[in-house]
N, C-alpha and C positions, 0 to 999 in steps of 0.2 A: 380216449384219443389224446395223444401227446402233441401239444401245440409247439411249433418251431417257427422262429423268425429268422430269415436269411437276409443279411445285408451284404450286397455284392454289386459293384458298379457296372460290371459287364452283363448285359441282359442275357446273352446266350449262356454264359457260365452260370448265372443265377437259375435260369430255367433248367439247365442240366443238373445242377445240384438238387433242385426240387424233384426232378424225375427220379434221381438216384435214391434220395431220402424216402420218397413215398413208395419205393418198392417194398418197404416194410409196412404192412397194413395198419400198424399201430401208430405210425408217425405221420403227421400231417403238417405241411408248410402252411401256417395260418397267417403269415405276414411276410411281405417282401419290401426291402428298402434298397435304394441305389447309392446311399452314402450313410455315414455314421450319424449325421444329424437326423435323418429320417428314421433311422433305427431307434434312436433315443426317444423321438416323438411318438413312434408307434408303441414302444414299450410303456410309455406313460399312459396310453389309452387302453392297452390290452395287457392281459397277463399271459406270458409265454413260459413254457417249461424249459426251453433251451433257446439261446440266441447265438446264431452262427455269424461271426463277423469276419469279413475280409480285412486284412491288415491295412492295405493301401487303398483308400477311397478318397474322392474329392470332398471338399467342404469340411468333413471331419473323418479322420481315419479310424480304423477299428480299435486301436489301443485307447484313443481318447474316448470313443463311444463306450468302451468297456469300463473305463474309469467312471464316467457319468452314471452308467447303469448300476454298477456294483457298489458305488458309494451310497446310492439311494435305496437299492434293493439288494443287499449283500447275499440273500439266499437264492437269487437267480443264478441259473447255470449259463455260463458263457464259454463258447468254444471258438478259438481263432482259426482261421483258414487262410492260407497264403501260398504263393508260388515261391516264396523266399525261404530257403533252408538256412536261416540266419539265427544263430544262437542269441544274439542281442535282442531280437524281437521276442524270442521264446522266453528269455529271462525276464523281460519287461512284462510279458503277458502273465507269467507266474506271479510276479510281484503284485500285479493288479488284482489277481484272484481268479484268473481264467481256469476252467476245469479241464481244458483240452487245447491242443495245438496240433493241427494237421496240415499237411501239404496238399495242394489241389490235385496233385498227380496220384493221390491215393485211389485205390480201386474201390468200387461201391461197397463191397463187403467190409473193407477196413473202415470206411467212413461210417457205416452203420454200427460197427463194433465200438468205434470211438464215441459216437453219440450215445449209445446204450451205456457205456462206461461212465460218461459224464452225468447222465441222468440218474444213475444208481449211486452216485457219490464218489466215484473213482477219479483218478487223475490220469488222463489219457494224453500221452505224447507220442507222436510219430517216431518210430525207432531211430531214424537218422538224427532227428532233432534231440531225442533223449541222449543219444550217444555223445552229442556235443555239449549239452547243457549240464548233465549230471556231473561230469568231472569238474566243471567250473564251480558247481555248488559244493562238491566234496572238497575242492581246494580251498573253500572259504569256511571250512568247519571251525566252529568256535571252540576254544580251548576250555572255556568255563563249563562246569558240569551242568547236567540237566537240573531243572527245578527239583529240589529235594522233597517237595510236598507231593510229587507224582507217585502214585501207588504202582506196584508191579502190574496190576491189571491195566491201568492207564498207559503205562509204558508199552505193554503188549499191543494195545490198540493204536497208539501213536506210531509204533514201528510198522504196523500193517498199513496204516494210512500212507506212510512214507513209501511203502512198496507199491502203492497204487491200488490196494484192495478196495472193493466196494463194501458198503455196510453189510450186505448179505454174505459176502465172502468172509468178512471178519466174524460175523455172527456164527457162521458154520464152523470156522476154524476154532473158535473159542467156546463153542457150545452155549451161545447166548442168543437171545431174541434180537431181531433187528432193532426194535424199539429201545432195548437196553443199550445197544451199541450207539445209537443216535444220542441217547441221554449222556453216555460217557463222553462222547465227542463234544457235545455242547458244554458239558461241565469243564472239560479240559481247555476248550477254547477260552472260556471265561477265566479260568485259573491262569493261563499263560498270556492273557490279553491279546489273543490272536483273532483275526477277523473271520477266517474260514478254514476249511480243511486243506486248501492249497498251501496256505501259510503254515499249517500244521505239518504238512508233508515236508516242506522246506526246513522246518524246525528239526524234524527227525533226521534229515540228511546232514544238516549243519552240526548237530550234536552227536553224530556218529551212532545213531540208534539202529541203523540198518546193517 
């Protein structure tokens, strides 16, 4: 069973999200919080596979909660959920290390797909958000070349991470095992001194690897 924490200050919205998520029999909402501070405290007491954070909440907002969580548990998966189609929020969420950014008006099937993508190591952005964010990232493409120590295989994997592929999808496309892909990604993160695959995806975009 996949354990999910939801942090949302509106009770009805939180309960609605729980009902939608649990239409998938493998997903269970194992924790609920009404603000970011509660989410951080719950995460310290329990291990969750995915943490869904609303952007705007009292006491501590979702972005600040994500910073706290990912600074201490960088392997945790975090997905931001908001009513605001604002590329500044999305850019900040990506910089922090969020694996997904969805709008609350997404239909249940899209929400489940996004959750599944985050859990499998993909980068999930709602299409309207991606349409606004990606041009800004591309507009900041660095002119310096990629790290010369990267091998062709590593570049292939970085490129696919930047395209939002999950580990399984990368493994299938390159005829590798999922474990081998994970090892490659871990080695590349160390080599490039990056924190997580979200930063690796941004690296791929900024260095024109896609």
